[in-house]
Residue, then its C-alpha position, 0 to 999 in steps of 0.5 A: x477490468x480486474x478479474x471476478x475471482x477477486x474477493x474483498x472483505x468489508x469490515x464495517x459495523x454499519x449494515x447500511x454502509x456495508x450493503x453500499x460498499x458490497x453493491x460497489x464491489x459486486x458492481x466491478x465484478x468482485x466478490x464481496x465478504x463482510x464482517x461487522x467487527x475485527x473479531x468476526x473479520x479474523x474468523x472470515x480470514x482464517x477460512x476464506x481467500x481474501x485479496x483486499x480488506x476494506x477497514x472502517x476506522x471506528x469498530x466495536x471492540x478492536x479498533x480498525x487501526x489496530x486490526x489493520x496493524x495486526x493484520x499487516x504483521x501477518x500478511x502483505x494483503x492490501x488494506x484500505x482504511x475507510x474513515x470518517x475522520x476529517x483532518x489530514x493528520x488522522x488520514x496520515x496516521x492511518x497510512x503510517x500504521x498499516x493501511x496501503x490507502x484510505x478513503x474518507x466518508x462520505x466518499x464518491x463510489x468511483x474514488x473508492x473503486x479506483x483506490x481498491x483497483x490501485x491497491x490490487x494492482x500493487x499487491x497482486x502481480x498477476x493483474x499487471x502482466x504488461x509491466x513485465x516488459x518494462x522491467x528489462x533494464x531494471x536491477x534484479x536486486x538491491x542491497x541497501x544497508x541491512x536490506x536485501x531487496x529482490x525485485x524480481x521476485x518481489x521480496x525484502x528482507x532485513x538481514x539484521x531483523x527478519x521480522x521486519x518487512x515492507x508493505x505492498x505500497x512501500x515496496x511499490x515506491x521502492x520498485x518505482x524509484x529502482x527503475x531509474x536509479x540516481x534519477x529523480x522521480x516526481x511526486x506526479x510520476x509516482x502518483x501516476x504509477x501507484x494509480x492514486x486518485x489526484x486530490x488535495x492531500x495526494x502529494x502528502x500521501x507520497x511524502x507519507x510513504x517516503x517517510x515510511x520507507x525511510x524509517x524502515x531501511x535508512x539507519x538514520x531516517x533524519x539523514x537518508x542515504x538511500x531515498x534522497x529528496x531533490x528539491x523541485x524534482x522529487x525523489x531519487x534512489x541513490x546507489x552511492x552506498x548501496x548495491x545493484x545486481x543486473 
């Protein structure tokens, strides 16, 4: 179980839902913090250490999506969007903007906690020390177009525009593909490594992550040179036009 020092901010204007999620968070040994609006959440973040933010899509004042976008521009903290939106398009939109994952109301408690754990594992390296031994043969750094990727220290810098950044989910996807350059990695393998729950939209989630990553690192996302699709096999990190440093 992830350790009890983890603090999770729940941004939810419905008191009953906020209490329900707080109870689930406490049951996992984490510490819940609550805020009924984006403005109140900003105040909490200014004074408290927070490891992950659960954001309701529909909030009074600034929307959850707007708040997530602002937060992502300032930090790589884990963000999980909680939404009542019913269509796949709405959920894909949430992932494309800022969130690392989403969960749809009404949700099963086990689904919410599984998604929180998956995002925490990606955003807090100390929670997954067992992965370090597996990275002996992984390249230490990558140069992909304008991007310099430091895999060891988990940093990604766009040399032409330092203001650009990768989300934790985007970086995690790049790490997975970088472990075996030029070798296809299936969607199922990616999902397993990301710790995502398996449901009917899950393959689409991987496609969305790939799309987001391509939009940032490829000069022409419609004609990618680094993150390629291998039909029937998955995705592959091509190093033909990049550099690897062991």
